[in-house]
N, CA, C and O of each residue as an XYZ file, in Angstrom:
872
protein
N     100.435     99.607    126.396
C     101.535     99.240    127.273
C     102.768    100.109    127.053
O     103.806     99.859    127.666
N     102.682    101.138    126.183
C     103.773    102.085    126.060
C     104.761    101.720    124.995
O     104.429    101.663    123.811
N     106.020    101.464    125.431
C     107.099    101.311    124.471
C     106.946    100.109    123.574
O     106.393     99.080    123.961
N     107.439    100.260    122.388
C     107.396     99.206    121.387
C     108.688     98.410    121.461
O     109.780     98.978    121.422
N     108.559     97.097    121.568
C     109.751     96.268    121.593
C     110.216     96.013    120.176
O     109.454     96.139    119.218
N     111.493     95.650    120.063
C     112.046     95.439    118.719
C     113.085     94.347    118.792
O     114.025     94.431    119.582
N     112.923     93.316    117.969
C     113.915     92.254    117.905
C     114.375     92.126    116.466
O     113.576     92.253    115.539
N     115.647     91.877    116.282
C     116.210     91.756    114.938
C     116.354     90.286    114.569
O     117.169     89.591    115.176
N     115.612     89.795    113.619
C     115.781     88.401    113.193
C     117.161     88.184    112.585
O     117.831     89.129    112.168
N     117.571     86.914    112.545
C     118.866     86.587    111.936
C     118.872     86.901    110.452
O     117.842     86.835    109.781
N     120.030     87.239    109.963
C     120.165     87.579    108.552
C     120.319     86.292    107.750
O     121.409     85.721    107.695
N     119.223     85.827    107.121
C     119.255     84.565    106.413
C     119.112     84.744    104.914
O     118.940     83.762    104.192
N     119.181     85.990    104.425
C     119.011     86.206    102.994
C     117.547     86.385    102.652
O     116.694     86.315    103.537
N     117.239     86.612    101.391
C     115.861     86.871    100.944
C     114.924     85.732    101.299
O     115.270     84.557    101.176
N     113.729     86.105    101.744
C     112.753     85.092    102.133
C     112.380     84.198    100.966
O     112.131     83.004    101.135
N     112.343     84.789     99.777
C     111.959     83.981     98.615
C     112.956     82.857     98.382
O     112.571     81.732     98.063
N     114.257     83.169     98.546
C     115.267     82.134     98.355
C     115.118     81.048     99.414
O     115.237     79.858     99.120
N     114.855     81.475    100.658
C     114.664     80.502    101.740
C     113.489     79.591    101.436
O     113.554     78.378    101.638
N     112.411     80.196    100.948
C     111.212     79.403    100.693
C     111.453     78.367     99.601
O     111.017     77.222     99.719
N     112.144     78.769     98.542
C     112.368     77.852     97.432
C     113.400     76.791     97.765
O     113.235     75.626     97.402
N     114.473     77.186     98.460
C     115.577     76.264     98.676
C     115.484     75.516     99.998
O     116.236     74.569    100.228
N     114.556     75.935    100.880
C     114.402     75.231    102.138
C     115.488     75.514    103.149
O     115.811     74.656    103.970
N     116.068     76.732    103.100
C     117.145     77.050    104.025
C     116.720     78.031    105.110
O     117.580     78.568    105.807
N     115.430     78.283    105.277
C     114.987     79.286    106.234
C     114.927     78.765    107.660
O     115.044     77.566    107.912
N     114.740     79.708    108.595
C     114.561     79.352    110.000
C     115.875     79.292    110.756
O     116.900     78.893    110.203
N     115.845     79.691    112.025
C     117.044     79.617    112.844
C     117.067     78.299    113.610
O     116.013     77.721    113.873
N     118.265     77.815    113.974
C     118.341     76.558    114.710
C     117.661     76.664    116.057
O     117.708     77.713    116.699
N     117.033     75.591    116.487
C     116.473     75.518    117.825
C     117.640     75.321    118.782
O     118.453     74.420    118.579
N     117.739     76.139    119.813
C     118.925     76.118    120.661
C     118.766     75.158    121.842
O     119.025     75.524    122.989
N     118.349     73.956    121.558
C     118.323     72.904    122.559
C     118.278     71.584    121.828
O     117.889     71.528    120.662
N     118.663     70.544    122.489
C     118.742     69.252    121.832
C     117.388     68.555    121.881
O     116.784     68.449    122.948
N     116.920     68.093    120.766
C     115.675     67.343    120.673
C     115.979     66.080    119.895
O     116.214     66.135    118.688
N     115.977     64.947    120.569
C     116.440     63.718    119.939
C     115.486     63.156    118.909
O     114.291     63.449    118.903
N     116.059     62.328    118.026
C     115.237     61.525    117.133
C     114.782     62.188    115.863
O     113.891     61.662    115.196
N     115.352     63.327    115.491
C     114.956     63.995    114.254
C     116.129     63.972    113.289
O     117.266     64.221    113.690
N     115.869     63.679    112.035
C     116.937     63.588    111.050
C     116.712     64.580    109.930
O     115.608     65.092    109.744
N     117.769     64.843    109.192
C     117.752     65.838    108.125
C     116.926     65.382    106.935
O     116.855     64.193    106.622
N     116.297     66.364    106.272
C     115.541     66.055    105.056
C     115.618     67.248    104.118
O     116.142     68.304    104.472
N     115.088     67.061    102.918
C     115.045     68.174    101.984
C     113.751     68.955    102.181
O     113.001     68.678    103.117
N     113.479     69.925    101.315
C     112.289     70.764    101.457
C     111.397     70.607    100.239
O     111.100     71.583     99.551
N     110.976     69.395     99.976
C     110.096     69.144     98.840
C     108.786     69.906     99.006
O     108.358     70.179    100.128
N     108.162     70.242     97.905
C     106.961     71.068     97.946
C     105.734     70.338     98.452
O     105.733     69.118     98.621
N     104.683     71.120     98.689
C     103.413     70.584     99.178
C     102.295     71.436     98.600
O     102.379     72.664     98.604
N     101.259     70.793     98.108
C     100.167     71.531     97.471
C      99.473     72.435     98.474
O      99.123     71.994     99.568
N      99.269     73.710     98.108
C      98.624     74.656     99.006
C      97.159     74.312     99.180
O      96.500     73.921     98.217
N      96.620     74.453    100.427
C      95.218     74.155    100.649
C      94.318     75.212    100.034
O      94.726     76.356     99.836
N      93.114     74.825     99.740
C      92.130     75.763     99.224
C      91.691     76.675    100.348
O      91.173     76.180    101.349
N      91.874     78.009    100.236
C      91.536     78.913    101.322
C      90.095     78.724    101.784
O      89.156     78.775    100.990
N      89.947     78.503    103.098
C      88.619     78.397    103.669
C      87.877     77.143    103.318
O      86.718     76.998    103.706
N      88.490     76.225    102.598
C      87.786     75.029    102.170
C      88.352     73.783    102.800
O      89.351     73.851    103.515
N      87.733     72.636    102.549
C      88.213     71.384    103.112
C      89.511     70.939    102.469
O      89.885     71.419    101.399
N      90.194     70.019    103.127
C      91.453     69.504    102.604
C      91.206     68.753    101.307
O      90.222     68.026    101.168
N      92.108     68.940    100.368
C      92.012     68.180     99.138
C      92.703     66.844     99.322
O      93.371     66.623    100.332
N      92.549     65.942     98.347
C      93.165     64.622     98.456
C      94.685     64.727     98.525
O      95.328     63.983     99.265
N      95.261     65.655     97.752
C      96.716     65.806     97.771
C      97.214     66.298     99.116
O      98.308     65.930     99.544
N      96.410     67.141     99.799
C      96.803     67.632    101.105
C      96.728     66.531    102.153
O      97.534     66.508    103.084
N      95.773     65.619    102.014
C      95.610     64.557    103.000
C      96.628     63.447    102.807
O      96.804     62.616    103.697
N      97.303     63.415    101.662
C      98.189     62.298    101.378
C      99.651     62.737    101.296
O     100.430     62.171    100.530
N     100.024     63.755    102.091
C     101.395     64.212    102.118
C     102.316     63.073    102.529
O     102.065     62.389    103.521
N     103.379     62.873    101.763
C     104.329     61.798    102.048
C     105.616     62.417    102.576
O     106.195     63.293    101.934
N     106.062     61.966    103.739
C     107.292     62.469    104.344
C     108.451     61.546    103.976
O     108.225     60.393    103.607
N     109.673     62.028    104.070
C     110.844     61.214    103.716
C     110.884     59.890    104.481
O     110.607     59.850    105.680
N     111.225     58.827    103.789
C     111.267     57.500    104.403
C     112.299     57.408    105.522
O     112.131     56.625    106.457
N     113.373     58.208    105.433
C     114.423     58.104    106.438
C     114.110     58.861    107.722
O     114.900     58.818    108.666
N     112.974     59.554    107.778
C     112.551     60.146    109.036
C     112.113     59.042    109.995
O     111.490     58.071    109.567
N     112.427     59.172    111.279
C     111.888     58.236    112.269
C     110.358     58.297    112.270
O     109.771     59.316    111.908
N     109.730     57.212    112.675
C     108.268     57.157    112.673
C     107.657     58.269    113.525
O     106.643     58.858    113.152
N     108.277     58.550    114.666
C     107.738     59.605    115.529
C     107.771     60.953    114.830
O     106.819     61.727    114.930
N     108.852     61.241    114.128
C     108.963     62.499    113.384
C     107.897     62.577    112.302
O     107.272     63.621    112.111
N     107.690     61.473    111.594
C     106.646     61.452    110.565
C     105.267     61.689    111.168
O     104.437     62.382    110.581
N     105.029     61.113    112.337
C     103.727     61.296    112.990
C     103.534     62.738    113.431
O     102.436     63.283    113.319
N     104.607     63.364    113.937
C     104.512     64.771    114.328
C     104.199     65.633    113.105
O     103.338     66.511    113.160
N     104.903     65.375    112.005
C     104.684     66.154    110.785
C     103.270     65.951    110.252
O     102.604     66.916    109.877
N     102.811     64.705    110.216
C     101.480     64.408    109.674
C     100.384     65.025    110.526
O      99.438     65.610    109.998
N     100.510     64.896    111.856
C      99.480     65.441    112.742
C      99.484     66.967    112.710
O      98.423     67.591    112.748
N     100.665     67.567    112.642
C     100.746     69.027    112.552
C     100.139     69.516    111.247
O      99.359     70.468    111.232
N     100.504     68.859    110.153
C      99.969     69.205    108.838
C      98.443     69.100    108.825
O      97.757     69.998    108.338
N      97.919     67.999    109.363
C      96.465     67.795    109.387
C      95.776     68.849    110.248
O      94.713     69.353    109.887
N      96.384     69.181    111.390
C      95.789     70.176    112.276
C      95.746     71.552    111.617
O      94.761     72.277    111.758
N      96.812     71.914    110.899
C      96.862     73.223    110.254
C      95.883     73.327    109.090
O      95.269     74.374    108.882
N      95.737     72.245    108.333
C      94.745     72.239    107.252
C      93.336     72.366    107.830
O      92.500     73.100    107.301
N      93.082     71.634    108.933
C      91.763     71.701    109.571
C      91.506     73.085    110.157
O      90.397     73.607    110.051
N      92.524     73.682    110.774
C      92.360     75.007    111.363
C      92.067     76.047    110.294
O      91.249     76.944    110.500
N      92.727     75.930    109.163
C      92.497     76.887    108.081
C      91.059     76.797    107.571
O      90.470     77.795    107.155
N      90.508     75.588    107.611
C      89.131     75.389    107.160
C      88.114     75.590    108.280
O      86.908     75.575    108.030
N      88.591     75.778    109.517
C      87.681     75.906    110.648
C      86.947     74.613    110.951
O      85.814     74.634    111.432
N      87.590     73.491    110.670
C      86.986     72.166    110.878
C      87.367     71.661    112.262
O      88.400     71.011    112.427
N      86.539     71.956    113.249
C      86.889     71.680    114.642
C      87.045     70.187    114.933
O      87.909     69.806    115.723
N      86.231     69.343    114.314
C      86.323     67.911    114.588
C      87.639     67.341    114.065
O      88.317     66.594    114.771
N      88.001     67.690    112.832
C      89.271     67.227    112.269
C      90.451     67.791    113.049
O      91.453     67.109    113.262
N      90.322     69.039    113.469
C      91.376     69.655    114.262
C      91.556     68.905    115.585
O      92.679     68.640    116.013
N      90.441     68.571    116.219
C      90.507     67.849    117.482
C      91.175     66.494    117.343
O      91.934     66.076    118.218
N      90.891     65.803    116.238
C      91.517     64.492    116.002
C      93.031     64.639    115.854
O      93.799     63.867    116.430
N      93.448     65.632    115.079
C      94.883     65.847    114.873
C      95.562     66.295    116.171
O      96.689     65.893    116.463
N      94.871     67.123    116.936
C      95.421     67.587    118.210
C      95.607     66.416    119.173
O      96.613     66.343    119.879
N      94.644     65.507    119.200
C      94.767     64.308    120.041
C      96.027     63.528    119.682
O      96.728     63.028    120.561
N      96.308     63.428    118.379
C      97.516     62.731    117.943
C      98.771     63.439    118.453
O      99.708     62.788    118.913
N      98.788     64.764    118.371
C      99.951     65.529    118.817
C     100.158     65.427    120.321
O     101.293     65.345    120.791
N      99.065     65.431    121.075
C      99.157     65.332    122.529
C      99.811     64.017    122.945
O     100.479     63.948    123.977
N      99.616     62.977    122.139
C     100.186     61.678    122.448
C     101.636     61.504    122.011
O     102.218     60.437    122.210
N     102.226     62.544    121.417
C     103.613     62.488    120.935
C     104.522     63.291    121.867
O     104.025     64.071    122.679
N     105.854     63.116    121.766
C     106.777     63.815    122.676
C     106.568     65.331    122.655
O     106.789     65.988    121.638
N     106.144     65.865    123.788
C     105.735     67.269    123.871
C     106.877     68.224    123.510
O     106.668     69.174    122.756
N     108.070     67.984    124.035
C     109.188     68.881    123.786
C     109.544     68.929    122.301
O     109.876     69.988    121.769
N     109.473     67.787    121.645
C     109.799     67.748    120.222
C     108.731     68.457    119.395
O     109.051     69.211    118.476
N     107.468     68.216    119.720
C     106.375     68.871    118.995
C     106.480     70.386    119.124
O     106.386     71.101    118.126
N     106.674     70.879    120.344
C     106.742     72.331    120.543
C     107.989     72.926    119.883
O     107.957     74.069    119.427
N     109.091     72.161    119.826
C     110.293     72.657    119.157
C     110.055     72.823    117.660
O     110.481     73.818    117.072
N     109.382     71.867    117.044
C     109.069     71.949    115.619
C     108.157     73.143    115.352
O     108.393     73.917    114.425
N     107.118     73.287    116.165
C     106.177     74.392    115.971
C     106.856     75.740    116.180
O     106.598     76.687    115.438
N     107.722     75.829    117.184
C     108.425     77.096    117.439
C     109.357     77.446    116.285
O     109.477     78.613    115.913
N     110.017     76.437    115.717
C     110.882     76.684    114.570
C     110.117     77.210    113.378
O     110.569     78.126    112.692
N     108.950     76.626    113.132
C     108.102     77.111    112.050
C     107.686     78.559    112.297
O     107.699     79.391    111.389
N     107.319     78.838    113.541
C     106.842     80.169    113.889
C     107.924     81.228    113.677
O     107.662     82.290    113.113
N     109.147     80.927    114.137
C     110.237     81.888    113.969
C     110.513     82.167    112.493
O     110.694     83.317    112.094
N     110.543     81.103    111.688
C     110.803     81.300    110.266
C     109.739     82.188    109.628
O     110.063     83.090    108.857
N     108.483     81.936    109.945
C     107.401     82.715    109.334
C     107.432     84.168    109.791
O     107.199     85.074    108.991
N     107.717     84.397    111.066
C     107.842     85.775    111.543
C     108.967     86.491    110.789
O     108.809     87.643    110.386
N     110.087     85.818    110.601
C     111.223     86.428    109.932
C     110.937     86.699    108.455
O     111.340     87.733    107.922
N     110.246     85.781    107.802
C     109.915     85.984    106.396
C     108.916     87.118    106.211
O     108.993     87.873    105.242
N     107.982     87.231    107.145
C     106.965     88.279    107.044
C     107.497     89.648    107.467
O     106.960     90.680    107.063
N     108.558     89.654    108.283
C     109.113     90.916    108.785
C     110.637     90.898    108.650
O     111.342     90.885    109.660
N     111.151     90.898    107.428
C     112.599     90.793    107.203
C     113.399     91.973    107.750
O     114.605     91.849    107.964
N     112.757     93.100    107.978
C     113.465     94.276    108.494
C     113.419     94.369    110.011
O     113.918     95.336    110.587
N     112.835     93.390    110.655
C     112.750     93.411    112.111
C     111.312     93.290    112.587
O     110.385     93.765    111.932
N     111.142     92.657    113.716
C     109.826     92.407    114.286
C     109.589     93.356    115.456
O     110.406     93.436    116.373
N     108.474     94.071    115.420
C     108.159     95.020    116.482
C     107.074     94.460    117.395
O     106.411     93.476    117.066
N     106.909     95.097    118.533
C     105.849     94.707    119.454
C     104.474     94.829    118.815
O     103.579     94.027    119.081
N     104.319     95.839    117.972
C     103.037     96.020    117.288
C     102.763     94.873    116.326
O     101.625     94.420    116.202
N     103.808     94.402    115.641
C     103.655     93.262    114.732
C     103.176     92.028    115.498
O     102.270     91.321    115.056
N     103.792     91.785    116.638
C     103.435     90.625    117.457
C     101.998     90.753    117.956
O     101.240     89.783    117.934
N     101.632     91.938    118.401
C     100.282     92.165    118.909
C      99.241     91.934    117.816
O      98.161     91.411    118.089
N      99.558     92.318    116.589
C      98.631     92.116    115.481
C      98.369     90.636    115.244
O      97.224     90.222    115.058
N      99.435     89.840    115.252
C      99.278     88.398    115.065
C      98.482     87.796    116.216
O      97.579     86.987    116.002
N      98.821     88.192    117.430
C      98.118     87.676    118.609
C      96.619     87.968    118.513
O      95.792     87.086    118.743
N      96.281     89.204    118.174
C      94.873     89.601    118.083
C      94.135     88.814    117.010
O      93.018     88.345    117.233
N      94.762     88.669    115.842
C      94.121     87.920    114.759
C      93.928     86.462    115.127
O      92.864     85.893    114.886
N      94.959     85.852    115.714
C      94.887     84.431    116.049
C      93.778     84.160    117.056
O      93.038     83.185    116.922
N      93.662     85.019    118.062
C      92.612     84.851    119.077
C      91.245     85.103    118.465
O      90.312     84.328    118.676
N      91.127     86.172    117.719
C      89.835     86.532    117.114
C      89.341     85.451    116.166
O      88.181     85.046    116.233
N      90.213     84.983    115.286
C      89.800     83.979    114.306
C      89.605     82.610    114.954
O      88.709     81.856    114.575
N      90.448     82.300    115.929
C      90.344     80.988    116.570
C      89.095     80.811    117.396
O      88.474     79.749    117.370
N      88.717     81.852    118.137
C      87.567     81.720    119.037
C      86.262     81.551    118.263
O      85.271     81.074    118.816
N      86.256     81.932    117.008
C      85.041     81.800    116.196
C      84.635     80.346    116.021
O      83.444     80.037    116.000
N      85.597     79.458    115.896
C      85.276     78.053    115.673
C      85.831     77.145    116.765
O      85.571     75.942    116.773
N      86.600     77.732    117.690
C      87.169     76.954    118.782
C      87.036     77.773    120.070
O      88.029     78.293    120.580
N      85.818     77.888    120.593
C      85.577     78.768    121.745
C      86.315     78.368    123.020
O      86.415     79.167    123.951
N      86.833     77.137    123.075
C      87.528     76.688    124.284
C      88.987     77.151    124.338
O      89.669     76.908    125.333
N      89.469     77.809    123.291
C      90.867     78.237    123.259
C      91.146     79.257    124.356
O      90.249     79.993    124.767
N      92.392     79.300    124.831
C      92.806     80.225    125.876
C      93.700     81.325    125.299
O      94.796     81.034    124.820
N      93.252     82.577    125.339
C      94.099     83.676    124.840
C      95.458     83.737    125.529
O      96.458     84.059    124.888
N      95.509     83.431    126.835
C      96.787     83.464    127.548
C      97.780     82.474    126.948
O      98.988     82.714    126.950
N      97.266     81.371    126.439
C      98.151     80.374    125.834
C      98.761     80.908    124.547
O      99.901     80.575    124.222
N      98.029     81.725    123.813
C      98.558     82.323    122.581
C      99.725     83.247    122.910
O     100.741     83.250    122.216
N      99.568     84.028    123.972
C     100.649     84.910    124.414
C     101.882     84.079    124.777
O     102.999     84.403    124.373
N     101.669     83.004    125.543
C     102.782     82.157    125.987
C     103.501     81.508    124.812
O     104.728     81.406    124.813
N     102.751     81.071    123.818
C     103.348     80.425    122.653
C     104.237     81.388    121.877
O     105.357     81.043    121.502
N     103.739     82.586    121.639
C     104.507     83.559    120.860
C     105.760     83.995    121.610
O     106.847     84.026    121.033
N     105.617     84.332    122.894
C     106.779     84.772    123.655
C     107.801     83.643    123.810
O     109.007     83.886    123.838
N     107.309     82.416    123.909
C     108.220     81.280    124.005
C     108.984     81.065    122.710
O     110.194     80.842    122.735
N     108.292     81.131    121.578
C     108.933     80.907    120.280
C     109.963     81.986    119.973
O     110.990     81.703    119.356
N     109.700     83.218    120.399
C     110.607     84.329    120.107
C     111.709     84.468    121.155
O     112.559     85.352    121.052
N     111.695     83.593    122.164
C     112.742     83.626    123.175
C     112.556     84.679    124.239
O     113.465     84.926    125.031
N     111.381     85.312    124.274
C     111.106     86.318    125.295
C     110.865     85.643    126.635
O     111.180     86.196    127.689
N     110.303     84.442    126.583
C     110.015     83.680    127.798
C     110.393     82.232    127.567
O     110.128     81.686    126.495
N     111.005     81.604    128.547
C     111.357     80.194    128.464
C     110.087     79.367    128.468
O     109.182     79.609    129.267
N     110.019     78.379    127.565
C     108.838     77.521    127.499
C     108.572     76.859    128.847
O     107.420     76.654    129.231
N     109.649     76.525    129.565
C     109.484     75.852    130.848
C     108.873     76.766    131.908
O     108.401     76.290    132.941
N     108.881     78.085    131.657
C     108.314     79.035    132.604
C     106.858     79.351    132.287
O     106.270     80.249    132.889
N     106.282     78.623    131.354
C     104.886     78.851    130.978
C     103.965     78.658    132.173
O     104.184     77.771    132.998
N     102.950     79.480    132.263
C     101.950     79.390    133.328
C     101.470     77.946    133.460
O     100.953     77.384    132.494
N     101.630     77.333    134.635
C     101.217     75.936    134.800
C      99.728     75.705    134.598
O      99.290     74.571    134.407
N      98.949     76.783    134.642
C      97.515     76.629    134.403
C      97.198     76.382    132.930
O      96.078     76.004    132.586
N      98.187     76.598    132.064
C      97.994     76.330    130.638
C      98.378     74.881    130.371
O      99.554     74.522    130.423
N      97.388     74.062    130.089
C      97.632     72.643    129.841
C      98.360     72.458    128.523
O      98.230     73.287    127.622
N      99.134     71.367    128.395
C      99.827     71.105    127.127
C      98.898     71.149    125.921
O      99.278     71.666    124.870
N      97.707     70.624    126.053
C      96.756     70.635    124.937
C      96.419     72.054    124.517
O      96.312     72.339    123.324
N      96.250     72.956    125.493
C      95.939     74.347    125.172
C      97.146     75.057    124.559
O      96.991     75.901    123.676
N      98.337     74.716    125.024
C      99.553     75.316    124.470
C      99.730     74.909    123.011
O     100.052     75.740    122.162
N      99.519     73.622    122.725
C      99.634     73.152    121.346
C      98.559     73.771    120.470
O      98.823     74.145    119.327
N      97.348     73.881    121.002
C      96.256     74.508    120.254
C      96.618     75.945    119.880
O      96.443     76.361    118.734
N      97.118     76.686    120.847
C      97.489     78.080    120.602
C      98.572     78.181    119.535
O      98.507     79.039    118.655
N      99.568     77.301    119.616
C     100.634     77.319    118.627
C     100.123     77.051    117.226
O     100.556     77.685    116.264
N      99.211     76.122    117.118
C      98.646     75.799    115.808
C      97.813     76.954    115.258
O      97.810     77.190    114.050
N      97.115     77.668    116.119
C      96.323     78.812    115.668
C      97.238     79.950    115.198
O      96.948     80.613    114.203
N      98.331     80.168    115.912
C      99.286     81.194    115.488
C      99.910     80.804    114.148
O     100.035     81.640    113.253
N     100.298     79.546    114.010
C     100.871     79.081    112.749
C      99.870     79.216    111.602
O     100.249     79.586    110.491
N      98.616     78.925    111.861
C      97.582     79.070    110.835
C      97.511     80.511    110.348
O      97.407     80.767    109.148
N      97.567     81.445    111.284
C      97.519     82.865    110.926
C      98.753     83.267    110.122
O      98.635     83.954    109.107
N      99.935     82.843    110.568
C     101.168     83.224    109.879
C     101.258     82.606    108.489
O     101.707     83.257    107.545
N     100.836     81.357    108.361
C     100.860     80.701    107.050
C      99.902     81.388    106.078
O     100.206     81.535    104.895
N      98.737     81.808    106.591
C      97.783     82.519    105.739
C      98.357     83.856    105.293
O      98.207     84.251    104.136
N      99.020     84.555    106.220
C      99.623     85.844    105.869
C     100.753     85.663    104.856
O     100.956     86.507    103.984
N     101.474     84.571    104.977
C     102.592     84.265    104.071
C     102.113     83.646    102.763
O     102.877     83.510    101.808
N     100.808     83.267    102.735
C     100.236     82.574    101.585
C     101.038     81.302    101.287
O     101.391     81.024    100.141
N     101.311     80.547    102.339
C     102.133     79.349    102.228
C     101.403     78.142    102.799
O     100.567     78.267    103.694
N     101.733     76.974    102.266
C     101.239     75.708    102.799
C     102.174     75.248    103.916
O     103.334     75.659    103.950
N     101.698     74.412    104.818
C     102.525     74.013    105.964
C     103.665     73.062    105.644
O     104.687     73.082    106.330
N     103.516     72.225    104.612
C     104.498     71.179    104.359
C     105.943     71.632    104.253
O     106.786     71.116    104.988
N     106.274     72.578    103.369
C     107.662     73.024    103.241
C     108.219     73.623    104.532
O     109.378     73.399    104.881
N     107.387     74.379    105.229
C     107.836     74.996    106.480
C     108.109     73.928    107.534
O     109.069     74.041    108.296
N     107.286     72.909    107.581
C     107.501     71.784    108.492
C     108.843     71.108    108.207
O     109.616     70.828    109.124
N     109.105     70.853    106.934
C     110.349     70.188    106.561
C     111.565     71.014    106.966
O     112.549     70.471    107.469
N     111.497     72.313    106.751
C     112.629     73.161    107.097
C     112.838     73.246    108.602
O     113.976     73.261    109.072
N     111.749     73.302    109.359
C     111.874     73.357    110.819
C     112.550     72.094    111.349
O     113.409     72.163    112.227
N     112.159     70.951    110.813
C     112.766     69.689    111.241
C     114.228     69.621    110.811
O     115.072     69.126    111.559
N     114.531     70.112    109.617
C     115.914     70.122    109.150
C     116.787     71.018    110.020
O     117.944     70.690    110.282
N     116.243     72.144    110.471
C     117.015     73.040    111.331
C     117.306     72.389    112.682
O     118.394     72.559    113.233
N     116.340     71.647    113.216
C     116.570     70.944    114.476
C     117.673     69.915    114.292
O     118.552     69.772    115.143
N     117.620     69.204    113.181
C     118.651     68.205    112.913
C     120.032     68.859    112.820
O     121.010     68.326    113.344
N     120.108     70.004    112.157
C     121.392     70.679    112.020
C     121.921     71.143    113.363
O     123.119     71.046    113.630
N     121.026     71.653    114.218
C     121.463     72.115    115.542
C     121.949     70.942    116.384
O     122.903     71.080    117.151
N     121.295     69.786    116.245
C     121.727     68.591    116.975
C     123.112     68.151    116.500
O     123.957     67.749    117.299
N     123.326     68.235    115.202
C     124.615     67.828    114.643
C     125.732     68.719    115.174
O     126.814     68.231    115.499
N     125.478     70.014    115.261
C     126.494     70.949    115.756
C     126.793     70.731    117.233
O     127.906     71.003    117.684
N     125.807     70.240    117.998
C     125.995     70.005    119.423
C     126.732     68.710    119.715
O     127.225     68.511    120.825
N     126.812     67.827    118.725
C     127.486     66.549    118.948
C     128.993     66.759    119.119
O     129.579     67.564    118.397
N     129.643     66.041    120.073
C     131.088     66.219    120.308
C     131.902     65.720    119.122
O     133.131     65.790    119.144
């Protein structure tokens, strides 16, 4: 396609500090109700390519989170663990849970996670080639165990998360279930590249949404 695009992520300091202190990720620039601030407590990393361990299945979220927020976090966490293991049945169960939750809030959390991981993996700037590499890997790895996935949805998820395309302008032929599936596959790829578990990143994404909501309040 010719020219290479280039976007400069926000200057948030060293990725290692963000990962340890839970200060990574940029604020979501829209209001998403019902999410409250939390810390970035750790989460046991899943066994690469293997089934979820007991500690991974029993992740405990902060008590002061609303029930809907806890359900979004739990279903996202379960879906990402299942995707990493290529467990299509477990992934489908978690996806069903996410489909039944507020779509705008779920996609905002996933987009926040995605932006943080892109920034941590490419602290000097994200190029079109970098994005294409992630897209190719996510589609290639996902179709192996989830043949019903839509490559176009992966493109829409990435461009939406990076602000290249408004989520509301997504191709109407891409069903919400396919959009969420694509986002989870991209997150699975980025988390594997970052060698990170989903829990801390989930907590930080939710905390960033809460902070953006607080700043928008009169």
